[in-house]
C-alpha positions as CSV (number, residue, x, y, z in Angstrom):
1,M,-57.3,48.1,-31.2
2,A,-56.3,48.3,-35.0
3,L,-54.8,51.3,-34.4
4,D,-52.7,50.0,-31.6
5,G,-51.7,47.0,-33.8
6,D,-50.7,49.0,-36.4
7,Q,-48.5,51.2,-33.9
8,R,-46.9,48.0,-32.7
9,L,-46.5,46.5,-35.7
10,R,-44.4,49.8,-37.1
11,R,-42.5,49.7,-34.0
12,A,-41.7,46.1,-34.4
13,R,-40.5,46.8,-38.0
14,H,-38.4,49.1,-36.4
15,R,-36.8,47.1,-34.1
16,W,-36.0,44.7,-36.5
17,T,-34.1,47.3,-38.3
18,A,-31.9,48.5,-35.7
19,V,-31.2,45.0,-34.5
20,L,-30.7,43.8,-37.7
21,I,-28.0,46.6,-38.6
22,G,-26.5,46.8,-35.0
23,A,-25.8,42.5,-35.5
24,L,-24.2,43.6,-38.6
25,L,-21.8,46.3,-37.1
26,F,-21.3,43.8,-34.0
27,G,-20.2,41.4,-36.0
28,V,-18.0,43.0,-38.2
29,A,-16.6,44.5,-34.8
30,V,-15.9,41.1,-33.2
31,Y,-14.2,40.1,-36.4
32,L,-11.7,43.0,-36.6
33,L,-10.9,43.1,-33.0
34,A,-10.6,39.4,-32.3
35,V,-8.7,38.5,-36.3
36,H,-7.2,41.0,-36.8
37,T,-5.3,42.3,-34.0
38,R,-2.4,40.7,-32.8
39,T,-4.1,41.6,-29.3
40,G,-7.3,39.8,-30.3
41,Q,-5.5,36.4,-31.7
42,R,-3.1,36.2,-28.6
43,L,-6.0,36.5,-26.2
44,E,-7.8,33.8,-27.7
45,D,-5.0,31.3,-28.7
46,A,-4.5,31.9,-24.7
47,A,-7.8,30.6,-23.6
48,L,-7.5,27.6,-26.6
49,R,-4.6,26.2,-24.6
50,G,-6.4,27.0,-21.4
51,A,-8.8,24.5,-22.4
52,T,-6.7,21.9,-22.6
53,Q,-7.1,22.3,-18.7
54,V,-11.0,21.1,-18.4
55,D,-11.5,17.8,-16.7
56,A,-12.2,14.8,-19.1
57,D,-15.9,14.1,-17.9
58,L,-16.8,17.8,-18.5
59,R,-15.0,17.1,-22.1
60,Q,-16.7,14.5,-22.8
61,T,-20.3,16.1,-22.2
62,A,-19.5,19.0,-24.1
63,L,-18.7,16.8,-26.9
64,D,-21.6,14.5,-26.8
65,M,-23.9,17.8,-26.6
66,F,-21.6,19.2,-29.7
67,H,-22.3,16.4,-31.7
68,T,-26.3,16.6,-31.2
69,I,-25.9,19.3,-34.0
70,T,-25.0,17.5,-37.7
71,V,-26.6,17.7,-41.2
72,T,-29.4,14.9,-40.2
73,S,-30.5,16.9,-37.0
74,Q,-30.3,20.5,-38.9
75,L,-32.3,19.0,-41.5
76,A,-34.9,17.4,-39.4
77,A,-35.0,20.7,-37.2
78,A,-36.1,22.3,-40.2
79,F,-39.0,19.6,-41.3
80,L,-40.3,20.4,-37.8
81,V,-40.1,24.1,-37.9
82,G,-41.9,23.7,-41.8
83,L,-44.2,21.5,-39.9
84,I,-45.7,23.8,-37.5
85,G,-45.8,26.7,-40.1
86,L,-48.3,24.0,-42.5
87,L,-50.0,22.9,-39.9
88,R,-51.3,26.4,-38.9
89,R,-51.9,26.5,-42.6
90,Q,-49.3,29.1,-43.2
91,V,-47.3,28.1,-46.4
92,W,-44.8,31.6,-45.8
93,L,-44.8,31.2,-42.3
94,A,-43.3,27.5,-42.6
95,V,-40.6,28.9,-45.8
96,A,-39.6,31.9,-43.3
97,G,-39.0,29.5,-40.4
98,V,-37.1,27.0,-42.9
99,G,-35.1,29.9,-43.9
100,V,-33.9,31.0,-40.6
101,I,-32.3,27.9,-40.1
102,L,-30.8,26.9,-43.4
103,G,-30.7,30.6,-44.8
104,G,-28.4,31.2,-41.2
105,Q,-26.4,27.8,-41.9
106,A,-25.4,29.1,-45.6
107,V,-24.4,32.4,-44.7
108,T,-22.3,31.2,-42.0
109,Q,-20.2,28.8,-44.4
110,V,-19.8,31.1,-47.4
111,L,-18.0,33.6,-44.6
112,K,-16.1,31.4,-43.0
113,Y,-14.6,29.2,-46.2
114,H,-15.0,32.1,-49.0
115,V,-15.0,35.5,-47.5
116,L,-13.3,35.6,-44.4
117,S,-9.8,35.2,-43.5
118,R,-7.5,34.9,-40.7
119,P,-4.1,36.6,-41.1
120,D,-0.8,35.2,-39.5
121,L,-0.3,37.7,-36.9
122,V,0.6,35.5,-33.9
123,S,2.9,32.4,-33.9
124,I,0.4,29.4,-34.0
125,N,0.2,25.8,-35.5
126,G,-2.2,23.3,-36.9
127,T,-6.1,24.0,-37.6
128,F,-6.2,26.6,-34.9
129,A,-4.1,28.8,-38.0
130,D,-7.5,28.3,-40.3
131,N,-10.2,30.6,-40.2
132,T,-13.2,29.2,-37.8
133,L,-15.3,32.5,-37.3
134,P,-18.5,32.3,-37.4
135,S,-19.1,29.0,-35.6
136,G,-21.9,26.8,-37.6
137,H,-23.0,25.0,-34.7
138,T,-23.9,28.1,-32.6
139,T,-25.1,29.4,-35.5
140,A,-27.5,26.2,-36.2
141,A,-28.4,26.2,-32.4
142,M,-29.2,30.1,-32.2
143,S,-31.0,30.1,-35.5
144,L,-32.9,27.1,-34.3
145,L,-34.3,29.2,-31.3
146,F,-35.0,32.3,-33.4
147,A,-36.9,30.1,-35.9
148,T,-39.2,28.3,-33.3
149,L,-39.9,31.5,-31.6
150,I,-41.1,33.1,-35.3
151,V,-43.6,29.8,-36.3
152,M,-44.9,28.9,-32.8
153,P,-48.2,30.6,-31.6
154,Y,-47.7,33.4,-28.5
155,R,-49.2,31.3,-25.9
156,F,-46.8,28.8,-26.6
157,R,-43.8,31.0,-27.2
158,G,-42.7,30.8,-23.6
159,V,-42.6,27.1,-23.4
160,A,-40.8,26.9,-26.6
161,M,-38.2,29.2,-25.3
162,F,-38.0,27.3,-22.2
163,V,-37.1,24.2,-23.7
164,T,-34.8,25.4,-26.5
165,L,-32.5,28.5,-24.5
166,T,-31.0,26.5,-22.2
167,W,-29.5,23.7,-25.1
168,A,-29.0,26.7,-27.7
169,V,-27.5,28.5,-25.1
170,G,-25.0,25.2,-24.1
171,I,-23.9,24.9,-27.6
172,G,-21.4,28.1,-27.8
173,A,-20.1,27.3,-24.7
174,Y,-19.4,24.1,-25.3
175,T,-17.3,24.8,-28.8
176,V,-15.0,26.8,-26.5
177,I,-14.8,23.8,-23.9
178,I,-13.9,21.3,-26.6
179,R,-11.6,23.9,-28.6
180,A,-13.7,23.6,-31.7
181,H,-14.2,27.5,-32.1
182,R,-12.9,30.6,-30.1
183,L,-15.2,33.2,-28.4
184,S,-15.3,35.4,-31.2
185,D,-16.6,32.7,-33.3
186,T,-19.8,32.1,-31.3
187,L,-19.8,35.8,-30.8
188,A,-20.1,36.5,-34.8
189,A,-22.4,33.1,-35.4
190,D,-25.1,35.0,-32.9
191,A,-25.0,37.8,-35.0
192,V,-25.5,35.9,-38.1
193,A,-28.5,34.5,-36.7
194,L,-29.9,37.6,-35.4
195,V,-29.4,39.2,-38.9
196,V,-31.1,36.1,-40.9
197,A,-34.0,36.0,-38.4
198,C,-34.8,39.7,-38.6
199,A,-34.8,39.7,-42.0
200,A,-37.4,37.2,-42.1
201,S,-39.3,39.0,-39.6
202,H,-39.4,41.8,-41.6
203,F,-40.6,39.4,-44.8
204,L,-43.6,38.1,-42.6
205,A,-44.3,41.8,-41.1
206,R,-44.5,43.4,-44.9
207,T,-46.8,40.7,-46.3
208,G,-49.3,40.9,-44.2
209,R,-48.7,37.8,-42.0
210,I,-47.8,39.2,-38.3
211,R,-50.6,40.4,-36.3
212,A,-50.7,42.0,-32.4
213,V,-51.6,39.7,-29.7
214,I,-54.8,39.5,-28.1
215,S,-53.9,40.3,-24.5
216,P,-53.7,37.3,-22.7
217,S,-54.4,36.7,-19.0
218,A,-52.3,38.4,-16.2
219,A,-51.3,34.8,-14.9
220,R,-49.3,34.2,-18.8
221,F,-47.9,37.9,-18.2
222,T,-46.7,36.9,-14.7
223,L,-44.9,33.7,-15.9
224,R,-43.3,35.0,-19.0
225,T,-42.2,38.1,-17.1
226,V,-40.5,35.8,-14.3
227,F,-38.7,33.7,-17.0
228,V,-37.3,36.8,-19.1
229,V,-36.2,38.0,-15.3
230,L,-34.2,34.3,-14.8
231,V,-32.8,34.0,-17.9
232,G,-31.7,37.7,-17.7
233,A,-30.3,37.2,-14.5
234,V,-28.2,34.2,-15.9
235,G,-26.7,36.2,-18.7
236,A,-25.9,39.1,-16.2
237,A,-24.0,36.9,-14.0
238,S,-22.3,35.3,-16.9
239,L,-21.5,38.5,-18.3
240,T,-19.7,39.9,-15.3
241,L,-18.3,36.3,-14.5
242,G,-16.4,36.4,-17.8
243,L,-15.5,39.8,-17.9
244,V,-13.5,38.9,-14.1
245,Q,-11.7,36.1,-15.5
246,V,-10.9,38.2,-18.3
247,L,-9.7,41.0,-16.5
248,N,-8.0,38.7,-13.8
249,A,-5.8,37.5,-16.5
250,A,-5.3,40.8,-19.0
251,S,-2.0,41.8,-16.8
252,A,-0.6,38.4,-16.6
253,H,2.1,36.8,-18.8
254,L,-0.2,34.9,-21.4
255,N,2.0,31.6,-22.1
256,D,1.4,31.0,-17.9
257,R,-1.3,28.3,-17.2
258,P,-3.4,30.0,-14.7
259,A,-3.6,33.0,-16.9
260,E,-4.7,31.0,-19.7
261,W,-7.0,29.3,-17.5
262,H,-8.9,32.5,-16.7
263,L,-8.9,33.2,-20.2
264,F,-10.7,30.2,-21.2
265,L,-13.3,30.3,-18.0
266,G,-13.8,34.1,-19.1
267,S,-14.2,32.9,-23.1
268,Q,-17.1,30.2,-22.3
269,W,-18.8,32.5,-19.7
270,L,-18.9,35.2,-22.3
271,A,-20.4,32.7,-24.9
272,A,-23.1,32.1,-22.8
273,A,-23.6,35.6,-22.2
274,G,-23.7,36.3,-26.0
275,S,-26.1,33.7,-26.6
276,I,-28.7,34.8,-23.8
277,G,-28.3,38.3,-24.9
278,A,-29.2,37.3,-28.2
279,A,-32.3,35.3,-27.2
280,L,-33.7,38.1,-25.5
281,L,-32.9,40.6,-27.9
282,F,-34.9,38.4,-30.8
283,W,-38.0,37.8,-27.9
284,W,-37.9,41.5,-27.3
285,T,-38.4,42.5,-31.4
286,W,-41.5,40.2,-31.0
287,H,-43.5,41.7,-28.3
288,R,-47.2,41.0,-27.7
289,L,-46.6,39.7,-31.5
290,E,-47.1,36.5,-33.1
291,T,-47.6,35.4,-36.9
292,K,-51.4,35.2,-38.2
293,R,-53.5,32.4,-37.3
294,S,-55.7,30.3,-40.2
295,G,-58.8,31.9,-39.2
296,D,-57.8,35.6,-40.0
297,P,-58.9,36.7,-43.1
298,V,-57.5,35.3,-46.0
299,S,-56.7,38.6,-47.5
300,T,-53.9,39.4,-44.9
301,R,-52.3,36.2,-44.5
């Protein structure tokens, strides 16, 4: 059993490394294609114009959800995540969980305001000409989701995922609805959250704070499998709908209102698909693993 656990942990470290590198490359690709090409800017600016056609009630709902993320709420979330780690008598687990939330936001703000820029490749006025990549709100939502999965015991991980996933995925789509962010901003934010969460997972693994899970009952496996399949199906549907909408508008004139509407819908669906994909990918890296319990040998905690 010990050997199997060691093998599982080694494979997990390889997964975290692969996902971290993949997320970095994905984020760079999104930035270069969406921000540093005329086609990318024209498509996303057209989607922003399409968002003006959104029903007023839907826009207000999106605004209300968008405003659930504030500095105060992020600090409260970091406190709760840290408290869970401390209640499990794992100080470094608390530090890692809080680090994912605060670290993800720090990386996002530095990238957005001090590292990345948005060249003037197409004509656009106002605040939309400024760089908005990555999305701070999407980073906050996804980082909270990942931090929760890290600090939660295995037996409660499915419940935590169920509670936080819908909200976190919704934030990415809401930012598009209210024209606060473009699709590329949300995808880049998913990548930032993945990089920081995988780095934190590596830290916990290399300091001996992760162990293989003792096999739960078959019923728990069934419930988890059903949940993951349902979430995966929603993600696949979102991806398909998004691609269909974008392809419908691809050959149209981008100043045409129907084309702008299709691009907006496509951006919204693809933003949701990106967040779902990132969530399932990080869940997979923690397959049958959990952070150690307080009763485990002190020398390995």
